[in-house]
C-alpha angles and dihedrals in degrees: 000000000000091000091071095048129098124177092344093309136094103233126204122172139197110207128202109225115211115062092358104064101009133013100226126186098218108155132221116211114225134169116232106229093214101047099025088223124138111237137179117246123187129219097252090057091051093046090053095051111010094165089069090065114020104042136090092248095038123144090234135051134202116272112255085007088277128116090211090059092052090048096043094124093047097065138055099225109042121164087213099055136056108204093059106171100035102071097075093044093048092049090051092047090053092048091050092048091049092042086234096166126168124232094267099047103093091043089049091050098045100038102035116011100048093033093054093231124155116272141148142200116239108182140159090232124121095219122118125261089239091059091050090053088053090050096050093049086054091049089048091051096050104031099050126072121232090258092050091050091050091050091047095051093045093052097042087057094046102039099041091043096241120168123250089238091076117097122233089255091053091049092053090046089054091052102039100034122006108046121350116039125056129196117201114184097186097204096050103113094215092050089049091053097043093049097039091242092131090067096042124116094203125080114282099246093047089050090048090052091051091050092046095050089058088054091049091054090052091049092050093049090051094047096045095045086068090064094040095249132127122228090243089063091056105037104057140147088266093049108026127184106260110210109199130187131180128190140153095221122094091208094051092046091049092048093048093048090052092047097046093043091056095043095048095044097045109024117015130072125196093018132122128177140204127196118194124199112206110183141058110009093207090064095058090093088068088063097044093058094068104035114142119232095259094058123097126193122225119234093263092050095231099094122065118196120203128198138155118285114247 
């Protein structure tokens, strides 16, 4: 299983989407309480001052008095919009044309996408998993060179033990849809119901990570059965499973550090974790204040490594 390894670990990563992989210009539609005009507001403005928008005394209100109207471009089935599934795809096309990549994009492409490793998208969006699959096949098509695509296809076939009778389209479907990659839009109501997230008492992205890791274990068992090996022979103290997560939100990073710290310390053996914060440097201090004992900061302060206490 050398193909999955990196620096004596087996890395898997859950990536936040907006601001982390791509810098999309997907608008929210708010009504200014003073002027009564509908205006477009973008995610970075809301992240900087959320109390201006989502707060009882906020300066802005939802359009039509309905959150779904304000979020109409952030979902695939909005009652306020006609071309439901195209908005996410069009935003991604524009970001690719403008080369508007987030801080994790090149690393994602080089370490996971081309190398056919296991990854997922854990995002706050309301869009459907099927639309995310569509988007990442588009990203794969436009962001990889012809040589990188050839390498990717060859190694998906070889390393996931796929037969030569499958077409290139079928191989990519296997990777992006059927078996390997998962897309978890945490605010999609159907995803919340199917995963049990809507009844959970823990933050959505931490719950999504917990759900996804169960799926990763199932994938690994299935893959390694083909070569007559057990997971315990692959994930060892000398080659641990490295659970990585990257996000541009302080709250999500804090929640994920707390979740992974507890899981690794109390329940998991032969695991390590890394949480990467990818936005405003001045806000890193908000993360440092609540770090558990088994978390170490990297020298640049943006990457938090988690391991078992001795």
